[in-house]
C-alpha positions in Angstrom: -35.1 -41.3 -59.4 -34.3 -37.4 -60.4 -35.8 -36.5 -57.3 -33.6 -38.7 -55.1 -30.6 -37.5 -56.6 -31.6 -34.1 -56.1 -32.4 -34.8 -52.4 -28.9 -36.2 -52.2 -27.2 -33.5 -53.9 -29.1 -30.9 -51.2 -27.7 -33.3 -48.2 -24.6 -33.4 -49.3 -23.9 -29.5 -49.4 -26.3 -29.0 -46.4 -23.6 -31.4 -44.3 -20.3 -30.4 -46.0 -18.3 -28.1 -43.4 -18.7 -24.5 -43.9 -15.3 -22.8 -43.7 -15.0 -20.4 -41.0 -12.6 -17.9 -39.6 -12.1 -17.5 -36.3 -11.6 -14.0 -34.3 -8.8 -13.1 -32.0 -9.6 -11.1 -29.0 -7.7 -7.9 -29.4 -7.0 -7.4 -25.8 -6.9 -9.3 -22.2 -8.3 -8.7 -19.0 -5.7 -9.3 -15.7 -5.5 -8.8 -11.8 -3.4 -9.6 -9.2 -3.3 -13.3 -7.8 -3.2 -14.4 -4.0 0.4 -14.3 -4.3 0.8 -11.0 -6.1 1.5 -11.9 -9.3 -0.2 -11.2 -12.5 -2.8 -13.5 -13.4 -5.2 -13.1 -16.8 -9.0 -13.4 -15.5 -12.3 -13.5 -17.4 -12.6 -10.6 -20.1 -14.1 -7.7 -18.1 -14.1 -4.9 -20.7 -14.9 -5.6 -24.4 -14.2 -3.4 -27.2 -16.8 -1.6 -28.5 -18.0 1.1 -31.0 -15.6 3.7 -32.3 -16.2 7.3 -32.9 -15.0 10.0 -35.1 -13.0 7.6 -36.9 -11.5 9.3 -40.1 -13.2 12.5 -39.1 -10.2 14.6 -38.7 -9.1 15.0 -35.3 -5.5 16.5 -34.9 -3.7 15.4 -32.2 -7.0 14.9 -29.7 -6.0 15.6 -25.9 -9.0 15.3 -23.9 -12.4 14.2 -24.4 -15.7 14.7 -21.4 -18.6 12.3 -21.4 -22.2 14.2 -20.8 -25.2 12.6 -21.4 -25.0 11.9 -25.0 -22.3 14.4 -25.7 -19.0 13.6 -26.2 -16.4 16.9 -25.9 -13.1 16.4 -27.4 -10.3 19.1 -27.4 -9.2 19.0 -30.8 -5.4 20.4 -30.2 -4.4 20.2 -33.5 -7.3 21.9 -35.3 -8.2 24.8 -32.1 -11.2 23.9 -31.1 -13.7 21.8 -29.4 -15.6 19.2 -30.9 -19.1 18.3 -29.4 -20.1 15.1 -31.1 -23.4 13.7 -30.3 -23.5 9.7 -30.0 -27.7 9.0 -30.3 -27.8 11.3 -33.5 -24.1 11.8 -35.1 -24.7 15.7 -35.3 -21.0 17.1 -34.6 -20.6 21.0 -33.9 -17.3 23.1 -33.1 -17.0 25.6 -30.2 -14.4 28.1 -29.8 -12.4 28.2 -33.2 -12.3 32.0 -32.7 -10.9 31.8 -29.1 -8.6 28.8 -29.0 -5.2 27.8 -29.7 -4.4 24.9 -28.3 -6.8 23.6 -26.5 -5.6 20.5 -23.9 -7.8 19.6 -21.0 -11.4 20.5 -20.7 -14.4 20.0 -18.4 -17.7 20.6 -18.4 -20.1 21.3 -15.5 -24.1 20.4 -14.8 -25.3 24.0 -16.6 -23.4 23.1 -19.8 -20.2 25.4 -19.1 -17.3 24.4 -21.1 -14.2 25.0 -19.1 -11.2 24.8 -21.5 -7.3 24.4 -20.3 -5.2 26.5 -23.3 -1.6 24.9 -23.1 -0.3 28.1 -26.2 -2.5 30.6 -25.1 -1.8 30.3 -21.5 -5.1 30.4 -20.1 -8.4 28.8 -19.0 -11.7 29.7 -21.2 -14.6 29.5 -19.7 -17.4 29.0 -22.6 -21.0 28.6 -22.4 -22.7 26.0 -23.9 -23.2 27.5 -27.5 -19.6 28.5 -27.3 -19.7 31.9 -25.7 -16.9 33.6 -23.9 -17.8 33.4 -20.4 -14.7 34.1 -18.6 -10.8 34.0 -18.8 -8.5 33.0 -16.4 -4.8 33.8 -17.2 -1.6 34.0 -15.5 -2.4 34.7 -11.7 -1.1 38.2 -10.4 -1.5 37.1 -7.0 1.9 37.0 -4.7 0.7 33.3 -3.6 1.6 32.7 -7.1 5.7 32.6 -7.9 7.1 34.7 -10.5 9.2 31.8 -11.5 6.8 29.3 -11.9 5.0 28.3 -15.4 1.6 29.2 -16.2 0.8 26.5 -19.3 -2.7 24.8 -18.4 -2.9 21.2 -19.2 -6.2 20.0 -17.6 -8.8 21.1 -15.6 -11.5 20.0 -13.4 -14.7 21.5 -11.8 -16.2 20.8 -8.6 -20.2 21.4 -7.8 -19.3 24.7 -5.8 -17.4 26.4 -8.5 -14.0 25.6 -7.3 -11.7 25.6 -10.3 -9.1 22.8 -9.8 -5.8 23.5 -12.9 -2.7 21.5 -13.5 -0.2 22.7 -15.9 3.0 22.3 -17.5 5.8 22.3 -14.9 3.5 23.1 -12.0 5.4 21.2 -9.1 3.9 23.0 -6.4 0.6 21.4 -7.2 -2.3 21.9 -8.7 -3.6 25.4 -8.8 -6.9 26.2 -7.0 -8.9 29.1 -8.3 -12.4 30.3 -6.8 -15.6 30.6 -9.4 -14.7 34.3 -10.4 -11.2 33.0 -11.4 -9.0 34.2 -8.5 -6.2 32.3 -7.7 -6.4 31.1 -3.9 -3.3 28.6 -3.6 -1.7 25.6 -4.7 -2.9 21.9 -3.7 -2.2 18.3 -3.3 1.7 19.0 -4.1 4.0 15.7 -4.1 6.5 15.5 -1.7 10.0 15.4 -2.7 11.8 12.2 -1.4 15.6 13.3 0.0 18.7 10.8 0.1 20.7 10.0 2.9 23.7 11.7 1.1 22.0 15.2 0.6 20.6 14.9 4.5 24.3 14.9 5.2 25.1 17.8 2.8 22.4 19.6 4.0 23.5 19.6 7.5 26.9 20.4 6.5 26.7 23.3 3.2 25.6 26.9 3.6 22.1 28.0 1.5 24.0 29.2 -1.3 26.1 25.7 -1.9 22.8 24.0 -1.6 21.1 26.0 -3.9 23.8 26.1 -6.3 24.2 21.8 -6.0 20.5 21.0 -5.8 17.7 21.8 -8.0 15.1 19.8 -5.9 11.5 19.5 -7.3 8.6 17.4 -6.5 6.7 15.1 -9.4 4.2 17.6 -11.6 1.0 16.2 -11.4 -0.2 14.7 -14.6 -4.2 14.9 -15.1 -7.2 15.2 -12.3 -10.7 14.3 -12.1 -13.8 15.1 -9.9 -15.7 12.3 -8.0 -19.7 12.7 -7.4 -18.6 13.9 -3.9 -16.2 16.7 -5.0 -12.8 15.1 -3.8 -10.1 15.0 -6.3 -8.4 12.2 -7.9 -5.0 13.0 -9.7 -2.0 11.0 -11.4 1.3 11.3 -11.9 4.6 9.7 -13.6 7.6 8.7 -12.2 10.2 10.5 -14.7 12.9 7.8 -16.1 11.0 4.7 -14.8 10.9 1.9 -17.7 9.6 -0.9 -15.9 6.1 -1.5 -16.5 4.9 -1.0 -13.3 5.6 -0.8 -9.8 4.3 -0.6 -6.2 5.1 2.7 -4.8 8.6 2.4 -4.7 10.7 5.1 -6.4 9.3 8.0 -5.0 7.9 6.2 -2.1 4.1 7.6 -3.0 1.4 6.6 -5.1 1.1 7.5 -8.5 -2.4 7.9 -8.3 -4.2 10.0 -5.4 -7.4 10.4 -4.2 -7.4 13.9 -2.5 -9.8 15.0 0.6 -10.8 18.5 1.2 -7.7 19.1 2.7 -5.6 17.6 -0.1 -4.3 14.2 1.6 -4.0 11.5 -0.4 -6.7 9.1 1.1 -5.5 6.1 -0.4 -2.1 6.3 1.1 -3.1 3.3 3.4 -3.1 1.1 0.7 1.1 1.3 0.7 1.6 -1.5 -2.5 -0.8 0.1 -4.6 -0.1 -1.8 -8.1 0.1 1.1 -10.8 2.1 2.0 -13.6 4.5 4.7 -14.1 3.4 6.5 -17.1 -0.2 7.5 -16.3 -1.4 10.1 -18.7 -5.4 10.6 -17.1 -7.6 9.4 -14.7 -11.4 9.2 -14.2 -13.8 9.1 -11.4 -16.3 5.9 -12.4 -19.6 6.1 -11.1 -19.2 2.6 -8.8 -16.5 5.0 -6.2 -14.0 3.1 -8.7 -11.2 4.8 -11.1 -9.7 4.3 -14.1 -6.2 5.3 -14.5 -5.2 5.1 -18.3 -1.4 5.1 -19.5 -0.1 6.5 -23.2 0.5 2.9 -23.8 -3.2 2.3 -24.0 -3.6 0.1 -20.5 -6.1 0.7 -18.3 -6.1 0.4 -14.4 -8.8 0.1 -12.7 -9.3 0.7 -8.9 -11.9 0.4 -6.2 -12.2 3.1 -3.6 -9.6 2.1 -1.4 -7.3 1.9 -3.8 -6.7 -2.0 -4.8 -6.7 -2.7 -8.4 -9.9 -4.6 -9.9 -8.8 -5.1 -13.4 -5.5 -4.1 -16.0 -6.6 -3.9 -19.7 -6.2 -2.6 -22.8 -2.7 -2.0 -24.5 -1.0 -0.7 -27.4 -1.0 -1.4 -31.1 2.3 -2.7 -31.9 2.3 -4.1 -35.4 -1.8 -2.7 -36.7 -4.1 -0.4 -35.9 -7.0 -2.7 -34.4 -9.9 -2.1 -32.0 -9.3 -2.4 -28.0 -5.4 -1.1 -28.7 -3.8 2.3 -28.8 -1.5 4.2 -31.0 -0.7 6.7 -28.5 -3.6 7.1 -26.0 -3.9 10.6 -24.0 -7.6 10.8 -22.0 -10.2 8.7 -20.8 -13.9 9.0 -19.3 -16.4 6.8 -18.2 -20.2 7.4 -18.9 -23.1 7.0 -16.0 -23.0 3.0 -17.5 -20.2 2.1 -17.0 -18.9 2.6 -20.6 -15.4 3.7 -21.0 -14.1 6.0 -23.5 -10.7 6.1 -24.6 -9.1 9.4 -27.2 -6.5 8.3 -29.1 -4.0 11.1 -29.9 -2.1 9.6 -32.6 -5.4 8.2 -34.8 -7.6 10.8 -33.6 -10.6 8.7 -32.9 -12.6 7.5 -29.9 -12.7 4.2 -28.8 -15.1 2.9 -26.4 -15.0 -0.4 -23.7 -18.3 -2.3 -22.8 -18.6 -3.7 -19.2 -19.4 -7.9 -19.4 -20.9 -9.8 -17.5 -18.0 -10.4 -15.1 -17.4 -7.1 -14.6 -21.0 -6.2 -14.1 -20.9 -8.8 -11.2 -18.0 -7.7 -9.7 -19.0 -3.9 -9.6 -22.4 -5.4 -7.9 -20.9 -7.1 -5.5 -18.2 -3.7 -4.8 -21.6 -1.7 -4.5 -23.6 -4.1 -2.1 -20.4 -4.3 0.3 -20.0 -0.9 0.5 -24.0 -0.3 0.9 -23.8 -2.7 3.8 -25.6 -5.3 2.1 -23.3 -8.2 3.4 -25.7 -11.0 2.6 -26.3 -10.2 -0.7 -22.5 -9.2 -1.2 -21.4 -12.8 0.2 -23.2 -14.7 -2.5 -21.9 -12.2 -4.7 -18.2 -12.8 -3.8 -18.8 -16.5 -3.2 -19.6 -16.5 -7.3 -17.1 -14.8 -8.5 -14.2 -16.6 -6.2 -15.9 -20.0 -8.1 -15.0 -18.3 -11.6 -11.6 -17.2 -10.1 -10.4 -18.4 -7.1 -6.8 -16.8 -7.5 -8.4 -13.3 -7.3 -7.0 -11.2 -4.6 -9.9 -8.7 -4.6 -12.3 -11.4 -4.7 -10.8 -13.0 -1.4 -10.3 -9.6 -0.1 -14.2 -9.0 -0.9 -15.5 -12.4 0.6 -13.6 -11.9 3.4 -15.0 -8.1 4.1 -18.5 -9.4 4.1 -17.8 -12.3 6.2 -16.3 -9.6 8.8 -19.0 -7.5 8.7 -21.3 -10.3 9.4 -19.2 -11.0 12.5 -17.7 -14.1 11.1 -13.9 -13.3 12.4 -12.4 -16.9 11.8 -13.8 -17.2 8.6 -12.9 -13.9 7.6 -9.4 -14.3 8.9 -8.8 -17.0 6.6 -9.6 -14.8 3.6 -7.4 -12.0 4.7 -4.6 -14.3 5.2 -4.8 -15.4 1.8 -5.5 -12.1 0.2 -2.6 -10.8 2.2 -4.5 -8.3 3.6 -2.3 -7.1 7.1 -5.2 -4.9 7.8 -8.2 -6.4 7.9 -6.7 -9.6 9.5 -5.6 -7.5 12.5 -8.8 -6.3 12.8 -10.4 -9.8 12.7 -7.8 -11.2 14.8 -8.4 -8.0 17.5 -11.9 -9.2 17.8 -11.4 -13.0 18.4 -8.3 -12.1 20.8 -10.8 -9.8 23.0 -13.6 -12.9 22.9 -10.9 -15.3 23.9 -9.9 -12.7 26.8 -12.7 -12.2 28.2 -13.5 -15.4 28.8 -9.7 -16.6 29.8 -8.8 -13.8 32.1 -8.9 -15.7 35.4 -7.0 -18.6 33.5 -4.3 -16.2 32.9 -3.9 -14.9 36.1 -3.7 -18.1 37.3 -0.9 -19.2 34.9 1.1 -16.5 35.4 1.1 -17.2 39.0 2.2 -20.6 39.2 4.8 -19.5 36.6 6.1 -17.3 38.5 6.4 -19.2 41.6 7.9 -22.2 39.7 10.2 -20.0 38.7 11.3 -18.5 42.4 11.7 -22.4 43.2 13.8 -23.9 39.8 16.1 -20.6 40.9 16.2 -21.5 44.5 17.0 -24.9 43.2 19.6 -24.2 40.8 21.4 -22.2 43.5 22.7 -25.7 45.2 23.9 -26.9 41.7 27.8 -26.1 42.3 29.3 -28.1 39.4 29.0 -26.7 36.0 31.6 -27.1 32.9 33.1 -24.4 31.4 30.7 -24.1 28.4 27.9 -23.8 30.5 29.4 -21.0 32.6 30.5 -18.9 29.5 27.1 -19.2 28.0 25.1 -18.4 31.2 28.4 -15.8 31.4 25.4 -13.4 29.3 23.3 -12.9 32.4 26.2 -11.2 34.2 26.9 -9.0 31.0 23.7 -7.6 31.1 24.7 -5.7 34.5 28.2 -5.1 34.1 28.8 -5.1 30.7 32.4 -3.0 31.3 33.8 -5.3 33.9 32.2 -8.7 31.6 34.4 -6.9 28.7 37.5 -7.1 30.4 37.0 -10.3 31.8 36.7 -11.9 28.0 39.9 -9.7 27.1 42.3 -11.6 29.9 40.8 -14.6 28.9 38.8 -15.7 31.9 35.6 -15.8 30.7 34.1 -16.6 27.2 35.6 -18.8 24.5 35.4 -19.1 20.9 33.2 -22.0 21.3 30.7 -20.5 22.9 31.0 -17.3 20.9 30.3 -19.5 18.0 27.2 -21.0 19.7 26.0 -17.5 20.2 26.6 -16.5 16.5 24.6 -19.4 15.8 21.4 -18.5 18.2 21.6 -15.3 16.9 21.1 -16.1 13.5 18.5 -18.2 14.4 16.9 -15.2 16.2 17.2 -13.6 12.8 15.9 -15.6 10.8 13.4 -15.9 12.5 12.7 -12.1 13.0 13.0 -11.6 8.9 11.0 -15.0 7.8 8.6 -15.9 10.7 7.2 -13.1 12.2 3.4 -13.2 13.2 1.1 -12.8 10.1 0.4 -9.2 11.1 4.0 -7.9 11.3 5.6 -10.4 8.9 5.7 -8.8 5.0 8.4 -11.3 4.1 7.4 -14.9 1.9 9.8 -17.7 3.3 9.0 -19.7 0.2 10.1 -16.9 -1.6 13.1 -16.0 0.3 16.7 -17.3 -0.7 17.9 -19.3 2.9 21.5 -18.4 1.3 21.0 -14.6 1.0 19.6 -14.3 4.6 22.8 -16.4 5.9 25.0 -13.8 4.0 22.6 -11.0 5.4 23.5 -12.3 8.7 27.1 -13.6 8.7 29.1 -11.5 6.1 28.4 -8.3 8.0 29.8 -10.4 11.4 32.9 -11.5 9.6 33.8 -7.9 8.3 33.3 -6.5 11.8 35.5 -8.8 12.9 38.1 -8.5 10.7 37.9 -4.6 10.4 37.4 -4.1 13.6 40.8 -6.0 14.6 42.8 -4.6 11.9 41.6 -1.5 12.4 42.9 -1.6 16.5 45.5 -3.3 15.2 47.1 0.3 13.2 45.6 2.5 16.1 47.2 0.7 19.1 44.3 -1.1 20.4 45.1 -3.8 22.6 42.6 -6.3 22.1 43.4 -9.6 20.1 41.3 -11.0 16.8 39.7 -13.6 19.8 38.9 -11.0 22.0 37.1 -9.1 18.9 35.3 -12.3 17.8 34.4 -13.4 21.2 33.7 -9.9 22.6 31.0 -9.1 19.4 28.7 -12.3 19.7 28.2 -11.3 23.3 27.5 -7.4 22.5 24.3 -9.5 20.7 23.4 -10.7 23.9 20.2 -8.2 24.0 19.6 -9.0 20.8 19.3 -13.0 20.6 18.3 -12.7 24.3 15.2 -10.6 24.5 14.0 -10.0 20.6 11.9 -13.7 21.1 9.7 -12.1 23.6 9.0 -9.4 21.0 8.7 -12.1 17.8 6.4 -14.0 20.0 4.4 -10.7 20.8 3.8 -10.6 17.1 1.5 -13.6 17.2 -1.0 -11.8 19.5 -0.6 -8.1 19.0 -2.4 -6.6 16.1 -1.4 -3.3 14.5 -3.1 -1.0 16.9 -0.1 -2.5 19.1 2.0 -1.9 16.4 4.3 0.7 18.2 5.2 -2.0 21.2 6.7 -4.2 18.4 8.3 -1.4 16.9 9.9 0.3 19.9 11.1 -2.9 21.8 12.7 -4.5 18.5 14.7 -1.0 18.1 15.2 -0.9 21.8 16.7 -4.2 21.8 18.8 -3.5 18.6 20.3 -0.3 20.2 21.0 -2.0 23.6 23.2 -4.6 21.6 25.0 -1.6 20.1 25.5 0.0 22.8 27.3 -2.4 24.3 29.2 -3.4 21.3 30.4 0.6 21.6 31.8 -0.2 25.4 33.3 -3.6 24.5 35.4 -1.6 21.8 36.4 0.5 24.5 37.2 -2.1 26.8 38.9 -4.3 24.8 40.8 -1.8 23.2 41.6 0.2 25.9 40.2 3.3 24.2 38.9 6.6 24.8 35.4 7.5 23.8 37.0 9.5 20.9 39.1 6.7 19.7 35.8 4.7 19.8 33.9 6.9 17.5 37.1 7.0 15.1 37.6 3.4 15.4 33.8 2.5 14.1 33.9 4.9 11.6 36.8 3.5 10.1 35.7 -0.1 10.6 32.1 0.4 8.8 34.1 2.4 5.8 36.3 -1.1 6.0 33.2 -3.0 5.6 31.9 -0.7 2.9 34.9 -0.7 0.2 35.3 -4.7 1.5 31.2 -5.1 0.2 32.4 -3.3 -3.1 35.5 -5.2 -3.5 33.5 -8.4 -3.1 30.6 -7.4 -5.7 33.4 -6.2 -8.2 35.3 -9.6 -7.9 32.1 -11.8 -8.4 31.4 -9.8 -11.6 34.8 -10.2 -13.2 35.0 -14.0 -11.7 31.5 -14.3 -13.6 32.4 -13.0 -16.6 35.5 -15.2 -17.1 33.7 -18.2 -16.0 31.1 -17.7 -18.9 34.6 -17.0 -20.9 35.9 -20.5 -20.2 32.6 -21.8 -20.8 31.9 -20.6 -24.3 35.5 -21.4 -25.2 34.9 -24.8 -23.2 31.7 -25.4 -25.1 33.4 -24.1 -28.7 36.4 -26.4 -28.0 33.7 -29.6 -27.1 31.7 -28.9 -30.1 34.7 -29.0 -32.8 35.7 -31.8 -30.8 33.5 -34.4 -30.9 30.8 -33.6 -33.0 
């Protein structure tokens, strides 16, 4: 009996629920969806080992991985720390030489290049810490006497070309040869100029411009070298407070990959997803790169600048693995492990790739190496895991494209919003179709020409037309004789308010088509995300302001035109736009980016043609000279700008008044009925 009781007690203990503690993930992985939005995906990297915690690093600025060795610039302690991951051994280098080491780089021979901020020098040390060379402030005439020399970063090519970044080095990356001789600047950022500044440059003297402007490009923040000796650089946007942007504020990417001529070869991405507060970048082992922000966010990009993953972040409330207080540097080893230096906490955290990241890198490598069959299968497996991933659709589409499956490739490029590769695939399909149907196309054009001639001949026998039809067909005469046409409009012999209103409506439909419904290759707008009301306002408000403003200005300046003639004349001036722009829009469905010039030129030409006709119309309707027309147009444009500002101010005031009324009304209703 005692044995039975003992067995029952053991069974109860074994079957009793065991308390467990769930472990919350410290960081998540995100990517860009096919809709261009951030979406969470499977974990690509997870936090792992922590090195040198509590070791006493003070404000460390940079790190470099070389085999089993981790080199850290221990800025606050004026030394380089060398840590062996395998043995745990620690060595110190440069304690008698360095003052405030910032950036560092170790070449294949083990020589250590250190950018020392306080010493204003780049030191070259042997692997044992012996001083080999000092690169001080350049004395070359190529280096401006007004330029600062405060080195913060350094990178060295396999040919011993030394690149140095410095605080306030707006001219670009400083380039030195193997002997430390200054060779000039490399890969400088450009400076954007506003429209107002361009006008001031035309008017002001050089002395006045020097007093007004202190125009300098953004200084490069940090650099790294790829295995092909190409230079990666990251730049910050001063004053930008939002989390990410698409190369808007400066017109340039914040992450760049420079070729040997210093040209950014990632420019073709145009809409590169990036952060504003990058502090470091590391070239990856798969042709990829990792850009780090001081808030600890890590963006991984492929060789074309497309975002693969984004992960990491800042530890706001407590210190947690995988999050950072103030991240200062990043590097990657040959196995794809990511090392991030925390400047505030004085430690290194390691991220290791998950199977999801490994498969993604495998797909990218297979694609870039030309192994399209295996790459297709790998990308297909990734699409099953995350069908909303833009980069997965891009990768799968490219494998189909290189396998000459252009039609299916176009479907995935369309989903991924990849206009460039969609255009290339469409070009291949169009080329085959044209070769097969060129005879039918020529025959169809000939038949269309014959039909047009017969129709014109038959139409000449139709004598009786309504006045509205005559007014609408008057646009054909206006294209050939614009001055005479506006004379007839001014006298009331041609055109009417009804016909002009119809023309405005037709022009709006063309504008709507132009804005939202171009062919995919030339369409950068999304109809489902665009408000129809905003499109209506963009078209009709300027038209209304122009008509009213031009009439009011001409009334003051002895213009002879009436409000009716200005309204009708402006509508007929739109003739080239609404009559010929549809030809351009139709071409966007059959042309590719190789023929982009045709679309751009024709669209600009038709708008310019309408502008020229409007100029002649103002001159004829108001009986102005050319000088008076220019004056009238400038004053009218000024009126339109002031009117828009006044409307915006009134809208803001009315919105505040309405919110006040709602708040008071809500308070009254609450007190009266509750």
